[in-house]
VOPAKOL-756073 format. One line per 4 residues: number of its first residue (from 1); for each residue x, y, z of N, C-alpha, C. Coordinates in nm, 3 decimals. Example, Ala and Ser with C-alpha at 12.3 -4.5 7.8 and 13.67 -1.06 7.14 Angstrom:
# VOPAKOL-756073
1> 1.319,-0.569,0.780,1.230,-0.450,0.780,1.320,-0.330,0.780  1.285,-0.225,0.708,1.367,-0.106,0.714,1.290,0.003,0.787 .
# end
This chain:
# VOPAKOL-756073
1> 2.929,5.640,-6.687,3.068,5.593,-6.661,3.108,5.510,-6.782  3.222,5.520,-6.832,3.280,5.440,-6.927,3.369,5.325,-6.896  3.388,5.229,-6.971,3.469,5.124,-6.937,3.548,5.098,-7.062  3.694,5.117,-7.048,3.782,5.113,-7.178,3.886,5.000,-7.154 .
5> 3.920,4.944,-7.268,4.020,4.852,-7.270,4.134,4.882,-7.384  4.257,4.899,-7.369,4.334,4.920,-7.471,4.385,4.804,-7.540  4.378,4.806,-7.676,4.414,4.689,-7.760,4.553,4.703,-7.820  4.622,4.813,-7.794,4.747,4.838,-7.860,4.853,4.864,-7.736 .
9> 4.915,4.767,-7.690,5.014,4.787,-7.568,5.131,4.882,-7.601  5.157,4.888,-7.730,5.279,4.968,-7.783,5.245,5.128,-7.720  5.122,5.163,-7.724,5.081,5.296,-7.704,5.113,5.341,-7.544  5.124,5.226,-7.471,5.126,5.259,-7.327,5.262,5.310,-7.289 .
13> 5.371,5.280,-7.371,5.503,5.334,-7.335,5.532,5.480,-7.386  5.442,5.537,-7.457,5.464,5.672,-7.512,5.407,5.763,-7.439  5.460,5.910,-7.460,5.418,6.013,-7.372,5.266,6.024,-7.394  5.192,6.090,-7.280,5.061,6.108,-7.276,5.008,6.185,-7.395 .
17> 4.916,6.137,-7.467,4.853,6.206,-7.572,4.901,6.171,-7.725  5.022,6.105,-7.709,5.087,6.058,-7.842,5.124,5.919,-7.852  5.084,5.851,-7.963,5.133,5.714,-7.977,5.272,5.707,-8.056  5.334,5.599,-8.056,5.461,5.591,-8.123,5.452,5.636,-8.267 .
21> 5.544,5.677,-8.333,5.526,5.738,-8.461,5.477,5.621,-8.558  5.365,5.636,-8.630,5.312,5.538,-8.720,5.208,5.442,-8.657  5.218,5.443,-8.515,5.120,5.345,-8.444,4.997,5.385,-8.433  4.890,5.279,-8.427,4.756,5.323,-8.420,4.703,5.253,-8.295 .
25> 4.628,5.322,-8.204,4.579,5.265,-8.095,4.432,5.237,-8.113  4.392,5.105,-8.062,4.248,5.069,-8.084,4.200,5.058,-7.925  4.091,5.132,-7.907,4.029,5.140,-7.770,3.891,5.086,-7.781  3.849,5.004,-7.693,3.719,4.955,-7.681,3.640,5.035,-7.570 .
29> 3.536,5.098,-7.609,3.463,5.181,-7.516,3.319,5.133,-7.497  3.263,5.125,-7.373,3.148,5.102,-7.320,3.096,5.221,-7.240  2.977,5.265,-7.275,2.937,5.387,-7.189,2.781,5.372,-7.172  2.709,5.436,-7.094,2.563,5.433,-7.086,2.520,5.561,-7.024 .
33> 2.384,5.572,-7.042,2.312,5.693,-6.977,2.161,5.667,-6.998  2.082,5.752,-6.932,1.944,5.752,-6.924,1.882,5.877,-6.971  1.814,5.877,-7.080,1.737,5.999,-7.142,1.616,6.028,-7.052  1.586,6.148,-7.032,1.480,6.193,-6.956,1.352,6.211,-7.058 .
37> 1.323,6.102,-7.122,1.226,6.104,-7.236,1.199,5.955,-7.278  1.069,5.930,-7.294,1.027,5.806,-7.345,1.083,5.777,-7.481  1.086,5.632,-7.525,1.161,5.598,-7.644,1.092,5.648,-7.774  0.965,5.667,-7.774,0.883,5.725,-7.880,0.934,5.866,-7.924 .
41> 0.939,5.947,-7.807,0.975,6.087,-7.828,1.123,6.092,-7.868  1.191,6.014,-7.823,1.342,6.025,-7.846,1.365,5.992,-7.986  1.292,5.897,-8.065,1.298,5.869,-8.198,1.253,5.986,-8.283  1.138,6.029,-8.243,1.077,6.148,-8.306,1.173,6.261,-8.330 .
45> 1.244,6.296,-8.210,1.332,6.392,-8.201,1.467,6.353,-8.287  1.519,6.231,-8.296,1.641,6.200,-8.359,1.604,6.211,-8.510  1.473,6.196,-8.555,1.432,6.204,-8.683,1.396,6.348,-8.734  1.399,6.435,-8.642,1.372,6.580,-8.673,1.502,6.671,-8.697 .
49> 1.541,6.680,-8.829,1.673,6.746,-8.865,1.680,6.885,-8.804  1.560,6.959,-8.794,1.557,7.095,-8.735,1.590,7.095,-8.602  1.543,6.996,-8.520,1.565,7.001,-8.371,1.686,6.915,-8.324  1.716,6.817,-8.384,1.828,6.725,-8.356,1.969,6.782,-8.389 .
53> 2.030,6.854,-8.317,2.163,6.929,-8.363,2.273,6.909,-8.249  2.388,6.905,-8.291,2.499,6.891,-8.192,2.607,6.998,-8.236  2.679,7.044,-8.139,2.793,7.145,-8.153,2.907,7.077,-8.208  2.926,6.938,-8.199,3.060,6.882,-8.250,3.034,6.794,-8.376 .
57> 2.909,6.770,-8.430,2.883,6.688,-8.531,2.749,6.727,-8.606  2.775,6.763,-8.748,2.671,6.829,-8.814,2.670,6.760,-8.952  2.569,6.681,-8.990,2.572,6.615,-9.126,2.539,6.730,-9.227  2.614,6.725,-9.325,2.598,6.829,-9.425,2.545,6.770,-9.561 .
61> 2.557,6.646,-9.583,2.504,6.593,-9.718,2.487,6.433,-9.700  2.374,6.389,-9.760,2.356,6.261,-9.762,2.400,6.206,-9.883  2.497,6.116,-9.908,2.565,6.069,-10.032,2.472,5.954,-10.091  2.432,5.871,-10.007,2.370,5.742,-10.045,2.274,5.689,-9.950 .
65> 2.155,5.644,-9.982,2.066,5.589,-9.897,2.023,5.444,-9.953  2.042,5.345,-9.877,2.006,5.203,-9.911,1.947,5.150,-9.793  1.813,5.125,-9.801,1.735,5.073,-9.691,1.747,5.163,-9.569  1.792,5.098,-9.456,1.800,5.162,-9.337,1.954,5.225,-9.309 .
69> 2.031,5.219,-9.415,2.175,5.266,-9.415,2.186,5.395,-9.491  2.252,5.476,-9.443,2.299,5.611,-9.504,2.442,5.647,-9.497  2.509,5.674,-9.618,2.632,5.725,-9.610,2.629,5.885,-9.625  2.690,5.939,-9.524,2.681,6.087,-9.516,2.812,6.146,-9.501 .
73> 2.813,6.267,-9.543,2.927,6.371,-9.511,2.894,6.457,-9.394  2.990,6.478,-9.295,2.943,6.553,-9.179,3.059,6.636,-9.127  3.046,6.750,-9.079,3.144,6.830,-9.019,3.161,6.772,-8.873  3.291,6.751,-8.822,3.319,6.715,-8.700,3.419,6.809,-8.628 .
77> 3.402,6.840,-8.501,3.492,6.927,-8.439,3.634,6.859,-8.424  3.742,6.916,-8.451,3.861,6.861,-8.427,3.932,6.916,-8.297  4.041,6.865,-8.273,4.118,6.897,-8.158,4.173,7.042,-8.144  4.170,7.113,-8.255,4.202,7.260,-8.255,4.085,7.347,-8.241 .
81> 3.966,7.287,-8.236,3.847,7.367,-8.215,3.771,7.392,-8.346  3.833,7.354,-8.468,3.789,7.391,-8.615,3.697,7.260,-8.641  3.664,7.259,-8.767,3.589,7.128,-8.817,3.665,7.075,-8.922  3.650,6.941,-8.937,3.691,6.861,-9.051,3.570,6.801,-9.103 .
85> 3.575,6.777,-9.248,3.455,6.699,-9.313,3.501,6.555,-9.326  3.411,6.468,-9.281,3.442,6.328,-9.287,3.320,6.248,-9.333  3.340,6.136,-9.377,3.230,6.036,-9.439,3.199,5.928,-9.330  3.066,5.906,-9.315,3.024,5.815,-9.221,2.923,5.726,-9.294 .
89> 2.912,5.594,-9.239,2.806,5.509,-9.264,2.699,5.484,-9.139  2.592,5.537,-9.147,2.500,5.529,-9.033,2.397,5.423,-9.056  2.376,5.326,-8.994,2.269,5.220,-9.005,2.170,5.241,-8.895  2.039,5.270,-8.910,1.929,5.294,-8.814,1.833,5.188,-8.811 .
93> 1.816,5.126,-8.680,1.730,5.021,-8.656,1.629,5.061,-8.547  1.527,5.154,-8.569,1.452,5.204,-8.475,1.352,5.094,-8.439  1.319,5.090,-8.311,1.347,5.168,-8.196,1.458,5.113,-8.119  1.530,5.008,-8.177,1.648,4.943,-8.092,1.774,5.033,-8.092 .
97> 1.809,5.106,-8.198,1.934,5.190,-8.198,1.989,5.210,-8.340  2.114,5.239,-8.339,2.186,5.266,-8.461,2.330,5.234,-8.446  2.393,5.227,-8.569,2.549,5.222,-8.564,2.622,5.323,-8.643  2.730,5.365,-8.614,2.796,5.462,-8.700,2.942,5.405,-8.719 .
101> 2.976,5.407,-8.857,3.117,5.367,-8.890,3.186,5.485,-8.950  3.319,5.516,-8.919,3.396,5.623,-8.980,3.448,5.571,-9.099  3.434,5.625,-9.216,3.480,5.587,-9.341,3.600,5.659,-9.394  3.605,5.785,-9.326,3.730,5.877,-9.358,3.762,5.953,-9.242 .
105> 3.873,6.026,-9.250,3.919,6.121,-9.165,3.996,6.064,-9.041  4.021,6.142,-8.940,4.111,6.111,-8.821,4.083,5.963,-8.753  3.953,5.944,-8.745,3.922,5.812,-8.667,3.867,5.727,-8.774  3.906,5.714,-8.893,3.864,5.612,-9.000,3.887,5.469,-8.930 .
109> 3.778,5.396,-8.944,3.793,5.253,-8.896,3.717,5.245,-8.770  3.700,5.358,-8.697,3.619,5.340,-8.577,3.464,5.313,-8.601  3.422,5.243,-8.502,3.263,5.201,-8.509,3.202,5.206,-8.376  3.087,5.246,-8.367,3.006,5.237,-8.244,2.858,5.206,-8.259 .
113> 2.806,5.141,-8.165,2.662,5.114,-8.177,2.591,5.172,-8.044  2.462,5.239,-8.084,2.400,5.282,-7.956,2.267,5.195,-7.962  2.246,5.139,-7.832,2.123,5.054,-7.828,2.031,5.125,-7.717  1.893,5.121,-7.746,1.821,5.204,-7.662,1.704,5.091,-7.605 .
117> 1.678,5.132,-7.466,1.589,5.038,-7.402,1.483,5.132,-7.338  1.356,5.107,-7.359,1.256,5.186,-7.289,1.242,5.145,-7.154  1.229,5.265,-7.078,1.221,5.245,-6.922,1.101,5.341,-6.887  0.983,5.303,-6.935,0.871,5.398,-6.900,0.896,5.527,-6.969 .
121> 0.885,5.637,-6.870,0.920,5.785,-6.926,1.056,5.813,-6.957  1.141,5.723,-6.944,1.286,5.742,-6.957,1.326,5.638,-7.072  1.452,5.656,-7.128,1.511,5.558,-7.220,1.668,5.559,-7.180  1.696,5.420,-7.170,1.846,5.394,-7.147,1.923,5.381,-7.275 .
125> 2.036,5.438,-7.286,2.119,5.415,-7.405,2.231,5.342,-7.349  2.286,5.230,-7.428,2.421,5.173,-7.404,2.504,5.181,-7.538  2.617,5.243,-7.512,2.708,5.273,-7.644,2.814,5.172,-7.625  2.855,5.107,-7.738,2.961,5.002,-7.748,3.031,5.033,-7.867 .
129> 3.177,5.049,-7.851,3.229,5.077,-7.980,3.388,5.036,-7.980  3.439,5.060,-8.084,3.607,5.039,-8.106,3.645,5.169,-8.181  3.742,5.233,-8.127,3.785,5.355,-8.192,3.939,5.354,-8.203  3.984,5.419,-8.328,4.121,5.414,-8.353,4.137,5.582,-8.388 .
133> 4.271,5.612,-8.378,4.321,5.739,-8.409,4.476,5.739,-8.405  4.520,5.735,-8.531,4.675,5.731,-8.546,4.722,5.854,-8.460  4.834,5.816,-8.393,4.924,5.927,-8.321,4.866,5.951,-8.181  4.756,5.892,-8.138,4.710,5.919,-8.009,4.723,5.783,-7.932 .
137> 4.747,5.814,-7.786,4.758,5.688,-7.704,4.617,5.658,-7.640  4.602,5.552,-7.587,4.469,5.498,-7.524,4.414,5.602,-7.439  4.485,5.661,-7.354,4.433,5.766,-7.260,4.371,5.878,-7.323  4.446,5.936,-7.418,4.406,6.049,-7.483,4.274,6.043,-7.574 .
141> 4.272,5.910,-7.655,4.177,5.863,-7.720,4.037,5.836,-7.627  4.062,5.771,-7.528,3.943,5.730,-7.435,3.889,5.862,-7.386  3.964,5.969,-7.343,3.924,6.075,-7.282,3.837,6.161,-7.388  3.894,6.167,-7.512,3.821,6.242,-7.615,3.687,6.173,-7.666 .
145> 3.684,6.049,-7.667,3.572,5.967,-7.695,3.470,5.986,-7.595  3.489,5.983,-7.473,3.399,5.983,-7.362,3.342,6.125,-7.351  3.436,6.236,-7.364,3.396,6.375,-7.366,3.289,6.402,-7.478  3.317,6.352,-7.593,3.230,6.359,-7.710,3.094,6.311,-7.673 .
149> 3.088,6.180,-7.616,2.958,6.125,-7.581,2.892,6.191,-7.468  2.963,6.244,-7.369,2.895,6.320,-7.273,2.831,6.443,-7.326  2.911,6.519,-7.406,2.858,6.637,-7.467,2.736,6.624,-7.541  2.735,6.523,-7.641,2.621,6.479,-7.716,2.497,6.436,-7.628 .
153> 2.526,6.365,-7.531,2.428,6.309,-7.426,2.349,6.439,-7.391  2.424,6.526,-7.325,2.385,6.637,-7.249,2.300,6.733,-7.348  2.349,6.759,-7.472,2.275,6.832,-7.562,2.153,6.770,-7.604  2.154,6.635,-7.619,2.024,6.571,-7.655,1.928,6.580,-7.535 .
157> 1.972,6.541,-7.432,1.887,6.553,-7.302,1.821,6.701,-7.277  1.910,6.800,-7.291,1.858,6.937,-7.282,1.756,6.968,-7.392  1.780,6.924,-7.522,1.684,6.949,-7.627,1.556,6.883,-7.616  1.568,6.750,-7.562,1.449,6.650,-7.544,1.350,6.739,-7.445 .
161> 1.399,6.820,-7.349,1.323,6.869,-7.250,1.236,6.978,-7.315  1.274,7.044,-7.410,1.211,7.162,-7.492,1.128,7.093,-7.595  1.156,6.982,-7.646,1.097,6.923,-7.769,0.956,6.872,-7.739  0.865,6.892,-7.843,0.718,6.862,-7.814,0.686,6.729,-7.903 .
# end
């Protein structure tokens, strides 16, 4: 279940799915879930590029690596069902979590952090982020972000069940 707070009141008076022309909506999203895998298996899976795949997000190139931070190019699914190429900064801090910042594309300026907590044979994930998307109202943005997180979580959980 996600908790959302709109930070741009101007978007509340616009038609559903569209912000006022030129307006950018900022939405704070918190979400959580529990993976059916212990934290060590989760990190092994995350670091296995052959196994860790998503239908909506595919890293295509690592542009720069500095310590635990990578700047990457990735294909992300757009609202029309196709893919856009965008730049991200991913900072990984195993086993605690990772953060992702959108450096280009439709959601440039968005940031989110995933924090993992071991719970025996399961792992809790807490997601906290701020998301922007010019031309979208807070409801449409919230719906899209939560749908993306739900899909990625379900894909990871299903893949973890098969992962050795």
